[in-house]
C-alpha positions in Angstrom: 0.0 0.0 0.0 1.3 3.3 -1.1 1.7 5.7 1.7 -0.7 8.5 1.6 0.6 11.8 0.3 -0.5 13.4 3.6 1.7 11.1 5.6 4.8 11.6 3.4 4.4 15.2 3.7 4.3 15.0 7.4 7.6 13.0 7.6 9.3 15.5 5.3 8.3 18.3 7.5 9.6 16.4 10.5 13.0 15.8 8.7 13.5 19.5 7.9 15.8 21.4 10.2 14.7 24.7 11.7 17.2 27.5 11.9 16.1 30.2 14.4 16.8 33.8 13.6 17.4 36.5 16.2 14.4 38.6 17.0 14.9 42.4 16.9 14.0 44.1 20.1 11.2 46.6 19.8 12.4 50.1 19.6 11.5 52.4 22.5 11.3 55.8 21.1 10.8 57.2 24.6 14.3 56.5 25.7 17.4 57.6 23.7 20.4 55.3 23.3 22.3 54.7 26.5 25.4 56.7 25.6 23.4 59.8 24.7 21.3 59.5 27.9 24.5 59.4 30.0 25.8 62.4 28.2 22.6 64.4 28.8 22.6 63.4 32.5 26.1 64.7 32.7 25.1 68.0 31.0 22.3 68.5 33.5 24.5 67.8 36.4 27.1 70.2 35.0 24.5 73.0 34.6 23.4 72.5 38.2 27.1 72.8 39.3 27.5 75.9 37.1 24.5 77.5 38.7 25.9 76.8 42.1 29.2 78.3 41.2 27.5 81.4 39.7 25.6 81.9 43.0 28.9 81.7 44.9 30.4 84.3 42.6 27.5 86.6 43.3 27.7 86.1 47.0 31.4 87.0 47.0 30.5 90.5 45.8 28.4 91.3 48.8 30.4 92.0 50.9 33.2 92.4 48.4 35.8 89.7 49.1 38.6 89.5 46.4 39.8 86.0 47.6 36.3 84.5 47.4 35.7 86.2 44.1 38.8 84.7 42.6 38.0 81.2 44.0 34.4 81.4 42.7 35.6 82.7 39.3 37.9 79.7 38.9 35.1 77.4 39.8 32.8 78.9 37.2 35.5 78.7 34.5 36.1 75.1 35.4 32.4 74.2 35.1 32.3 76.1 31.7 35.2 74.0 30.5 33.5 70.8 31.5 30.3 71.8 29.7 32.3 72.8 26.6 34.0 69.3 26.6 30.6 67.7 26.9 29.3 69.7 23.9 32.2 68.7 21.8 31.8 65.1 22.8 28.2 65.1 21.8 29.0 66.6 18.4 31.6 64.0 17.7 29.3 61.1 18.4 26.3 62.8 16.8 27.4 64.9 13.8 23.8 65.5 12.8 20.8 65.6 15.1 17.9 63.9 13.4 14.6 64.4 15.1 12.5 61.4 14.4 9.9 62.0 17.1 8.4 64.8 19.3 10.5 63.5 22.2 13.7 64.1 20.2 12.5 67.6 19.2 12.0 68.5 22.9 15.4 67.1 23.7 17.0 69.2 21.0 15.1 72.3 22.2 16.3 71.8 25.8 19.9 71.3 24.6 19.6 74.6 22.6 18.2 76.3 25.7 21.1 75.1 27.8 23.6 76.4 25.2 21.9 79.8 25.4 22.2 79.7 29.1 25.8 78.9 28.8 26.4 81.9 26.7 24.6 84.0 29.3 26.9 82.7 32.0 30.0 83.4 29.9 28.9 87.0 29.5 28.3 87.4 33.2 31.7 85.9 34.0 33.4 88.4 31.7 31.4 91.2 33.4 32.5 90.0 36.9 36.1 89.7 35.7 35.9 93.3 34.5 34.5 94.4 37.9 37.2 92.6 39.7 39.8 94.5 37.7 38.1 97.8 38.4 37.9 97.0 42.1 41.6 96.1 42.1 42.4 99.4 40.5 40.3 101.2 43.1 42.1 99.3 45.9 45.5 100.3 44.5 44.4 104.0 44.3 43.2 103.9 47.9 46.4 102.3 49.0 48.4 105.1 47.3 46.1 107.7 48.9 46.7 106.1 52.3 50.5 106.2 51.7 50.4 109.8 50.7 48.2 110.7 53.7 50.7 109.0 56.0 53.5 110.9 54.4 51.6 114.2 54.8 50.9 113.3 58.4 54.5 112.7 59.1 55.4 116.1 57.6 52.7 117.8 59.7 53.9 116.1 62.9 57.4 117.3 62.2 56.2 120.8 61.6 54.2 120.7 64.8 57.2 119.5 66.8 59.3 122.3 65.3 56.6 124.8 66.4 56.5 123.3 69.9 53.3 121.4 69.6 53.6 117.7 69.0 50.6 115.4 69.0 51.6 113.7 72.3 52.0 117.1 74.0 48.6 118.3 72.9 46.9 115.1 74.2 48.7 115.2 77.5 48.2 118.9 78.1 44.5 118.7 77.1 44.1 115.8 79.5 45.8 117.8 82.3 43.5 120.7 81.6 40.4 118.5 81.8 41.4 117.3 85.2 42.3 120.7 86.7 40.0 123.0 84.8 37.2 123.2 87.5 39.7 123.9 90.3 42.1 126.3 88.7 40.1 127.7 85.7 43.4 128.1 83.8 43.3 128.7 80.0 44.6 126.3 77.5 48.4 126.6 77.4 49.2 124.6 74.3 47.8 127.0 71.7 50.1 129.2 69.7 49.6 131.7 66.9 51.8 129.5 64.7 49.2 126.7 65.0 46.4 129.0 63.9 48.5 130.4 61.0 49.1 126.9 59.7 45.3 126.4 59.9 44.7 129.6 57.9 47.2 128.4 55.2 45.3 125.0 55.1 42.0 126.8 54.6 43.4 128.9 51.8 44.7 125.8 50.0 41.4 124.0 50.5 39.5 126.9 48.8 42.0 126.8 45.9 41.8 123.0 45.6 38.0 123.1 45.5 37.8 125.9 43.0 39.8 123.9 40.4 37.3 121.0 39.9 34.5 123.5 40.2 35.9 125.6 37.3 36.7 122.4 35.3 33.1 121.2 35.6 31.8 124.6 34.5 34.0 124.3 31.4 32.7 120.8 30.7 29.2 122.1 31.0 29.9 124.9 28.5 29.6 127.7 31.0 30.7 131.2 30.0 33.4 131.7 32.6 33.8 135.4 31.8 30.2 136.1 32.4 30.1 133.9 35.5 33.1 135.8 37.0 31.5 139.1 36.3 28.2 138.0 37.9 30.1 137.2 41.1 31.8 140.6 41.3 31.2 143.0 38.4 33.5 145.8 37.2 36.7 144.1 38.4 39.6 144.9 36.0 41.8 141.8 35.8 45.5 142.1 34.8 45.2 138.7 33.1 42.3 136.6 32.0 43.4 133.6 34.0 43.1 135.8 37.1 39.4 135.5 36.9 39.8 132.3 38.9 40.1 134.5 42.0 36.5 135.5 41.4 35.4 131.9 42.0 37.7 131.6 45.0 36.2 134.8 46.4 32.7 133.3 45.9 33.6 130.1 47.7 35.3 132.1 50.5 32.4 134.5 51.0 29.9 131.6 51.6 32.2 129.3 53.5 33.1 132.0 56.1 29.6 133.4 56.5 28.6 133.1 60.1 32.3 132.6 61.2 31.9 135.3 63.9 29.2 133.2 65.7 30.0 130.3 67.9 27.3 128.2 66.1 28.9 129.0 62.7 26.2 127.8 60.2 24.6 125.4 62.7 21.4 126.6 64.3 21.6 127.4 68.0 18.8 125.0 68.9 20.7 122.1 67.3 23.5 122.4 69.8 23.1 120.0 72.7 25.1 121.9 75.2 27.0 125.1 75.8 30.4 124.8 74.2 33.4 125.9 76.2 36.8 126.9 74.9 38.0 123.5 76.0 35.2 121.8 74.0 36.1 123.8 70.9 39.7 122.6 71.1 38.7 119.0 71.8 36.5 119.1 68.7 39.5 120.4 66.7 41.7 117.6 68.0 39.1 115.0 67.3 38.6 116.0 63.7 42.1 117.1 62.8 43.4 113.6 61.8 40.0 112.1 60.8 38.7 111.7 57.3 35.7 114.0 56.9 33.7 111.4 55.1 34.2 109.0 58.1 33.1 111.9 60.5 29.8 112.6 58.7 29.3 108.9 58.1 29.4 108.1 61.8 27.0 110.9 62.7 25.4 112.6 59.7 23.4 115.0 61.8 26.2 116.2 64.1 27.2 119.8 64.2 29.9 119.2 61.6 27.5 117.1 59.5 24.9 119.9 59.5 27.5 122.5 58.8 28.8 120.5 55.7 25.3 120.1 54.4 24.3 123.8 54.9 27.5 125.1 53.3 27.3 122.8 50.3 23.7 124.0 49.5 25.0 127.6 49.9 28.1 127.3 47.7 26.7 125.1 44.9 23.7 126.7 43.2 21.0 124.3 42.0 21.4 125.5 38.4 25.1 124.9 38.6 24.5 121.4 40.0 21.9 120.6 37.3 24.3 121.6 34.6 27.1 119.5 36.1 25.2 116.2 36.7 22.0 116.6 34.6 19.8 116.3 37.6 19.5 117.3 41.3 19.7 113.8 42.8 22.8 114.6 44.8 21.3 117.8 46.1 18.1 116.1 47.1 20.1 113.4 48.8 22.0 116.0 50.8 18.8 117.9 51.7 17.5 114.6 53.0 20.3 114.5 55.6 22.6 112.3 53.4 26.3 112.7 52.6 27.0 111.2 49.1 30.3 109.5 48.3 30.7 111.2 45.0 34.2 112.6 44.0 32.8 116.2 43.8 31.3 116.0 47.3 34.4 114.4 48.8 36.5 117.4 47.6 34.0 119.7 49.1 34.2 117.8 52.5 37.9 118.5 52.6 37.2 122.2 52.1 34.5 122.1 54.8 36.8 120.4 57.2 39.6 123.0 56.8 37.2 125.9 57.5 35.5 124.1 60.4 38.9 123.3 62.0 39.8 127.0 61.6 36.6 128.0 63.4 37.0 125.5 66.2 40.6 126.7 66.7 39.6 130.4 66.7 37.2 129.8 69.6 39.8 127.8 71.5 41.9 130.9 72.2 41.5 133.3 75.1 40.6 135.9 74.0 39.0 134.3 71.0 40.4 135.2 67.5 38.4 137.7 65.6 37.8 137.7 61.8 37.8 140.8 59.7 36.8 141.3 56.0 37.8 143.8 53.3 35.2 145.3 51.1 35.5 145.9 47.4 36.8 149.3 46.5 38.8 149.6 49.8 42.2 151.3 49.4 45.0 148.7 49.6 46.9 148.7 52.9 49.9 146.4 53.4 49.2 146.4 57.1 45.9 144.5 56.8 46.2 143.0 53.3 48.3 140.8 51.1 48.0 140.8 47.3 47.4 137.2 45.9 49.3 138.4 42.8 52.7 139.9 43.7 54.0 141.0 40.3 51.5 143.8 39.9 52.2 147.5 39.3 50.0 150.6 39.4 48.2 151.7 36.2 49.6 154.7 34.3 46.9 157.0 35.8 48.6 156.8 39.1 45.4 155.8 41.0 46.0 154.0 44.3 45.4 150.3 44.2 41.9 149.2 45.2 40.6 145.9 46.3 38.6 144.1 43.6 38.1 140.8 45.4 38.7 139.4 48.9 40.0 135.9 48.4 40.6 135.2 52.1 39.6 137.2 55.3 42.0 138.4 57.9 42.3 137.6 61.6 43.2 139.4 64.8 45.2 137.1 67.1 45.6 139.0 70.3 47.8 142.0 69.3 48.9 140.4 66.0 47.3 140.6 62.6 47.0 137.8 60.0 46.5 139.9 56.9 43.6 139.2 54.5 44.4 138.1 50.9 42.9 140.3 48.2 43.0 140.7 44.4 43.7 144.3 43.3 41.6 145.7 40.4 43.0 147.9 37.6 46.6 146.8 38.0 49.1 145.7 35.4 51.7 142.9 35.4 55.2 144.1 35.7 
């Protein structure tokens, strides 16, 4: 019997060998390949570290700490380098980014966002590096100013010793006076006319030093200096155009010395907390003499000295002048609100205010107190009471006696001696 075709077919099927083929794993579009996932994880970790380093860099600026700033700056740069290396590594492994799904599109967008953030951090780092350089420059300038101040102090101490008044002597004698003043009522014994003369010279120099930036700022603001000088004191005949600078010095002097003859100076009587004795005046002089005026007004903005500085600034610097200098009245409004700004212009003014204030404190420390006298415009020149600020002047051809055109600094009566006022003579010629 022939085998059925169905049975033969079954045996053939049984004799055939089966060769299995590997089955492809289903693709999960939600998860990127493992190397890319690791790279992205590292990028996110690096971005977090970069943010942390950036925050540390910000914190190092408040308060300003150069060491912490440098350390934080190095950390930010290190993280930026790591991020740059990761970027290059990704580009090497993935030359072209093919977005085959919405998930890949979001991933590409997030990478692009992180790259933009990186650029922002790079800009901020450069900005902070520039600020560090500026701060370092300011520190160097301040160190130079401190060194110059110490040198000036040494010179002043030498001068005081030569004049019989060293700093140690003044402190010891002042202390001795405080202990015995109630019992003996003896006057201060460590004051000399030479000390007051040096204070007058310092006040004169301070007026001159403040007038220079004032004139320079007027030039920068396109002021008509000739018209401004004539408005201060008209009809003054100057031997030389550059002599008109004395008009501005006279303007400063007139306002800074107004009220000098009063104990309160420009501070209202009701603002004084107690009656000031001659000893108090001298103690105030000693307390401020070696102190930076900005530190003095910073510690007590509404002290007698602070109020004096504020009142005199508002008197010397006109609002129109200030508006032309700075384009606004912000500094003036700040001062009127009991503030003392740390602008370069106001710092120069504080040096002037300190010199005049010390002169006033010293004048009221003497017994009898030193008196001030002024010279009016048109007064006939007298070499007993006056000194000409310009020495190489001769009389005009008409033979008219020299007349005072400007008083640049007032004079003082020290006991029986005279400290002559300093004036500019009108209608004279250079010899």
